[in-house]
Residue, then its C-alpha position, 0 to 999 in steps of 0.5 A: m641215673k644219667r650216665w646210663l642214658p647213652a648206653a641205652i640209646v646206643a643199645a636202642a640204636l643198634v636194635a633199630v639197625i638190626l631190624l631195618r637192615p636190607g635182607g638181614d634176618g630179623p630178630p626172633a620173636a620175643p618170647g611173650l610176644g608170640p609167633v611171627p604172622v607169615r603168609v606161606e606157599t606150597a612148593a609146587l611143579a610148574p611147567l617151564a619151556r626153556r629158551f636159549t638165545t645164541v648168534g647164527t650165520l646165514e649161508a646159501l643152500l647151495d652156493t657156487e663160483i661160476t669159472s670156465k673150464r677152458t681158456g678163451k677170450v669172452a665173446a658175450v655175457h647174458f646175464r646182469p648182477n643180481q638176476e634170478v637164473a634157472a638151472g642150465e640158463l646160458l651165462v657166458e659164450l667164449e669165442a668158438d670159432v675152431e671148435e665150431a669148425a671141428l664140429r661141423e667137420a665131424e658132422a660131415a664126416l659122420a654123415e659120409e660114413r653113415r652113407l656108406l655103411a647105408r651102401y654096404r649094407a645094400l651090396a652085402d645083401s646082394g652079396a656083392i661084398d663079405r661080411n667083414a667089409l661091412e662089419a668095418q664100416s660099422a666100426r668107422v661109423a662108431l669112430a665117426e660119432a665118438r669124434l662128433a660127441a668130442a667136438r660137441a663136448a669141446r663147443e659147449e666147454l665154451t658156453i658157461r651156464a648155470p649149474f642150479a637155480g638161483v640168484l647170481g652175484l657181480r658180473l667180474v667179466s666183460p666181452g673181450t676178457l681173456i679167461e683161464p680155468g678158475t678164473p671168477i665169472t660171477t657167483l651163484d647162490a640158491v636163496d629161496v631157502l637159507k641155511v643158519v648155522f648156531a650152537l647149543p651148550e651141551e645141556w641141550v642135547g637132550r632138549i632140541a631134535v630135527g624138525d624143532p622150531f626156532a625164531a630169528t631176528s636181524p638188525a637189518h630188519p628191526g621188529q621182524r621175526f623169522e621162523g626156522r625149523v632144525h634140519a641137522l644136528a652134529t653127531r658129537v659135542d666139540p670137546a674144546t667148547r662144549l657145544l653142539s653144532v646145529r643146522g637150521r633152514l629158513d624160508n627166504r622167498r621174500r628175499l630179506l636175508r642174504p647169505g653171510m648175515g648174522l642172526a640172533i637165534t632163540v631156540t624154545a624146548p618143549p615145557e617141562e615140569v620143575l619144582a618152583v617157588s614165588e620170587e618173593a619166596l627166594a631170600v639171600h643169607n651170605g650170598q646163598p640163595s635160601v628160602y624159609r621152609v615151615v615146619d611144625g609151626r617154625v621156620e628153618r632156613v634151607a639152602v637151594e639151587v636156583g635155575e631159571r626165573f620164569a613168570g614171576r617164579v623161580e626153578i628150585r633144583a636141590g634143597l626143597a621137595a613138592g609140597d614144601l610150605v615156605v614162606r612168601e610174605g614176612t620173610q624180613k621179619i624172621r630168622d632161623g627157627a622162629r615161631v610163626e603164625i600162618l595167615a593164609e597160603a598165598a596163591p602161586 
């Protein structure tokens, strides 16, 4: 009798290992012990607001590099770095002695031609001269007006103004600096509203639209949340990355953000109804997510395709149907085909 004792101990140990193995399927209830008591729940539809977090880059809504159209020496600088300016505000003047003289000469020439035209009209009314002479003088006045307009334009090119309202960058010139066309003077950014550029996976094509809100955070301002809205969507998905380019806009009147900064962007889609079960009902068998469905007093293990987890629940994309009963409590005590006794249906 004693020679059978070690074998009995080994068998008992193996049974204990099987029963206590984490995540394993326990043995079926013995025929004489009856069904295994479990609690179940019903797979049901639940609202899910999908979220996606990505990285975006800030850009100015309008931005430009201020340069000169003409070669010249800086006579005066009328701005300071980081100054807010209005559209048309004077920034830099170049030396313009020659252009000023040409402008005064053109103004004087036009005044003289206009005086002669008035005299010719009086003479034409009295018949002292013919109409041809009057028309010739009118043409000379028009030519003088064109020369004056050209002189004014040449003079204006030596005054550099802000093309739109915004904030100036660093000052890169000083009085006496000789600059040429294209020489950087400063930068100008419209920053009351900033543009943020980011991308979403192609499955978001049907979930996002112009006008939808998004949230943004910056490491420069921990704990602060910035709200924006989608302004434009690309008309196509990039075939290489399978990403959809998105352009959003953020209010920046507090001047907390600057072009070039990176932001964490979180986009939330409108809620949609998805099939879901509680996380407790989900099991893993051979690396495959599964649940135990109750049919006619027995359980059957069903492989499922899971989606997102939310509020203690798991989205089930395939494998179950709405209304199916699944085991929520007691999954460690059963295996495929076991008879079960339903104690109560657990609340979702």
